[in-house]
N, C-alpha and C positions, 0 to 999 in steps of 0.2 A: 704750087697750089697758091691760089690767091689769098686764102685765109691766113696763111703763115707768112704773108708778104708784109713787112713792118709799114709800108706806105699806107696801107689800107687799115691799120689798126684804129685809127682815131675815127674814121667813118663807122667802122664796124662797132666800136664802143658807143658811138652817138646812137646808132641804130638799136643797139642792144638797150640802152638806156630807155630810149622812146618806147621801144617794145614791152619792156618791163613796166614802165610806166602806164601805158596803155593796158597792159594786162592787169596790173595793180588796180587801176580805176575800174576796169570791167568787173573784175572780181570783187572788190569791196562795194561797188555800186548796184550790181545786179546779181551775181551769183551768191555771195556770202549772205546778203540779207534773206534771200529765199532759203538758203541752206539752214541758216539760224532759225527762220520761222518754222522750217520742218522740224529741227531738233527741238525748238520750244513746245511745238505742238505734240511731239512724241514724249517729251518730259511731263507736259500736262496731262497726256493721256495716261502715262505710267503712274502719276500722282492720283489721277481720278480712279483709275483701275484698282490700285492699292487701297484706296479709300473705299471703294465699292466692295473689294474682298474683305476689308476689315469688317464693313457693315454686315456683309452676308455671313461672315464667321460668327459675328456677335448675334445674329438673328438665328443662326443655326444652333448655337450654344443654347440660346434662350428656348428655342423649340425643343431642343433635346432635354432640358430641364423641365419644361412643361410636360414632355411626354412622360419623363421618369416619375413626375409627381402624379400624373394621370394614372399611371401604371401602378404607382403605390396606392393610390386612393382605390383604384379596382381591385387590387388584392386584397386591401383591408375589407372592403365591401363584400368581396366573394367569401372571405374567412367568417365575416359577420352573418352572412346569409347561410353558410354551411354550418355555423354554430347553432343559429336559429332552427334550421331543418333538423339538425341533430337533436337538438332539445325537444323540438315538437315530435320527433319520431320516438324518442325515449318516453315522453310523456304519453304519447298515444300508446306504446307498448305497454306501458305501466298500467294505464287505464284499462286497456284490453286484458292483461294478465289479472288485475284484480277483479274485473269483472268475471273472467273465466274461473278465478279461484272462488269467487262468491258463488257463482253457479254450481261448481263442483261441490262445495260444501253443503249448498242446498240439496243437491241431488243425494249426496251421501247421507245427510241427515234424513231425508225422506226414504231412502233405502233402509236405514237402520230403523226407522219406525215401522216400515213395512216388515222387516225381518223380525222385530220384536212382537209385532202384532200377530204375524203368523205363528210364531213360536208360541205365544200365549194361546192362540186358538187351537193350535195342535196339541199343546199340553192339557188345555181344558177338554179337548175331545178325547185325549188318551187317558184322562184322570179316572173315568169309570173302568176303563178296561185294566188299567194298572192296579186299580183297587180289587178288582175281582181276581185278577192273577195273584196279587199278594195274598188275598184271603185264602186262595186255593194252595199257595206255597206254605202258608203257616199251618193250614189245615193237614197237609201232608206231613210236615215236619213235627208238629205238636199232637197232631190227632184230633184236634178240636177245632171247630171253625170259630174265628174271631168275630166281634162285632163290626158290622159294615161301617157304622158312624166312625168307630175308632181308626178303622183301616184307611177310610177317606180322609180323616183328620191327619194322620200320619203321612199319607201320600201327598197331601196338601201341604204340610209342612215342608216337606223334602223338596217339592217344586218351588215353594217360596224361597227356601235356603238356596236353591240353584240360580235363581234370578239375581 
């Protein structure tokens, strides 16, 4: 094999050094700058993406806080409205109940007046018949007819005491 022949070692080492120098120059002048440019672009893109992610994270956090504040405000407002409606409902109910109670008391008072008036009319209408009946009862018991004026006065006194 010619690679292992010592006479060719010097020329092989020369061409090895030339090839390595050419390869080194080619890599350092053409390939590595492009590769470093790509790596720098990737690093810059990564830094930019991280900065954008941090910005979006902060924006999302701010939006979440705004949402929670709006939700809290809405809950407080809804509670206030509920309390207002409840208070208005209670007031309306109390007003209606008071009005109904007033109406019932008025109707009850009117009914009592009608009952009293009817009772008085009935007692007035029955007074002569009761007086005659009492006179007849006393006449049967005593045997003598009492004075009509006295009987009417006693019956009137009893009716007055009943009231």
